[in-house]
Structures are given as C-alpha cells and as structure tokens.
C-alpha positions as CSV (number, residue, x, y, z in Angstrom):
1,M,89.4,150.7,82.1
2,D,91.6,148.9,79.7
3,Y,90.4,145.6,78.3
4,K,93.5,143.7,79.3
5,L,93.5,145.1,82.8
6,V,89.9,143.9,83.2
7,M,90.8,140.5,82.0
8,I,93.8,140.2,84.3
9,I,91.7,141.3,87.3
10,L,89.0,138.8,86.3
11,I,91.6,136.0,86.0
12,L,93.2,136.9,89.3
13,G,89.7,136.9,90.9
14,I,89.0,133.4,89.5
15,L,92.4,132.2,90.8
16,I,91.7,133.5,94.3
17,Y,88.3,131.8,94.2
18,L,89.8,128.5,93.0
19,L,92.4,128.6,95.7
20,L,89.8,129.1,98.3
21,R,87.8,126.2,96.9
22,L,90.8,123.9,96.4
23,H,90.3,122.1,99.7
24,Y,86.6,121.5,99.0
25,L,87.5,120.1,95.5
26,E,90.1,117.8,97.0
27,E,87.5,116.5,99.5
28,L,85.2,115.7,96.6
29,L,88.0,113.8,94.8
30,K,88.6,111.6,97.8
31,H,85.3,109.8,97.3
32,Y,86.2,108.6,93.8
33,H,88.2,105.4,93.6
34,F,88.9,102.9,90.9
35,K,88.7,99.2,91.6
36,N,92.4,98.9,92.0
37,D,93.3,101.7,94.4
38,E,97.0,100.9,94.2
39,G,97.2,100.8,90.5
40,V,98.6,103.4,88.1
41,C,96.5,106.6,87.9
42,S,94.1,105.7,90.6
43,L,92.5,108.5,92.6
44,S,93.5,108.0,96.2
45,R,93.5,110.0,99.4
46,T,97.2,110.9,99.1
47,K,97.1,113.0,95.9
48,N,99.1,116.2,96.4
49,P,97.0,119.3,95.5
50,L,100.2,121.2,95.0
51,Y,100.5,119.7,91.5
52,L,97.0,120.9,90.6
53,L,97.8,124.3,91.9
54,M,101.0,124.5,89.9
55,A,99.2,123.4,86.8
56,M,96.7,126.2,87.3
57,I,99.4,128.8,88.0
58,T,101.4,127.7,84.9
59,F,98.2,127.8,82.7
60,L,97.2,131.4,83.7
61,P,100.0,133.2,81.8
62,N,99.1,131.1,78.7
63,L,95.4,132.1,79.1
64,I,96.3,135.8,79.5
65,N,98.5,135.5,76.4
66,W,95.8,133.9,74.4
67,I,93.3,136.6,75.3
68,A,95.8,139.4,74.5
69,N,97.5,138.0,71.4
70,G,95.5,135.1,70.2
71,F,96.7,131.5,69.8
72,E,100.2,131.0,68.4
73,A,102.2,128.0,67.5
74,I,104.6,128.5,70.5
75,D,101.6,128.2,72.8
76,I,101.7,124.4,72.3
77,V,105.2,124.3,73.8
78,R,104.1,126.6,76.7
79,L,101.5,124.0,77.6
80,I,104.1,121.3,78.3
81,P,104.5,122.3,82.0
82,V,100.8,122.3,82.5
83,V,100.5,118.8,81.1
84,V,103.5,117.6,83.2
85,F,101.9,119.0,86.4
86,L,98.5,117.5,85.6
87,W,100.2,114.1,84.9
88,L,102.0,114.3,88.2
89,Y,98.7,115.1,90.0
90,Y,96.8,112.2,88.4
91,C,99.5,109.6,87.8
92,G,102.6,110.7,89.8
93,D,103.9,109.0,92.8
94,D,102.2,109.7,96.1
95,D,104.1,111.7,98.7
96,E,103.6,109.3,101.6
C-alpha cells in the first residue's frame, strides 16, 4: 500500500474514534469550572462541542498536508480557522 493512503486511513480512523469519544470528553469537561463561571473563557455546561469538532475537521487537511509535503510557510495561514474554532469553543458565546 502507498504510504499516503495508509496515513489517510489512519487519520480517518482516528477521526472516527474521536467522534465516538466526543460525548465522553464533553462529559469530562463539565466537571471543571473556574471560580467565576460567568466570566470570560470559563468552562461551563453550555459549551458547544460543534466548535471542537469543526476545529478537528479543519486541522486534519493541514495534518495530511504536513505529512505529505512537510511544513510550509502557508500552513500558518491555514491554521487560522483552527484557532478561530478553538477560540469559539473556549471563549465564544454560549448557545443558550
């Protein structure tokens, strides 16, 4: 088998595993709270896991590109959506 095909299958397998475990990971995060639960960037029970999923999905093509071609300068720009989705997950407005 081709090296790139094996890596893509491995990454897809990891993505499927993480999607199955996403609910469990969200339950673990519910137990962590800062002193000020209503403040900026506090971990609360209303965080939307969709942002974490979107960050993971936008990161996977970058990871495949790094494996195939190595790190390039444009990859820093490609990481901007990942950072935005992670920021929305941890610091964004709650959906309630």
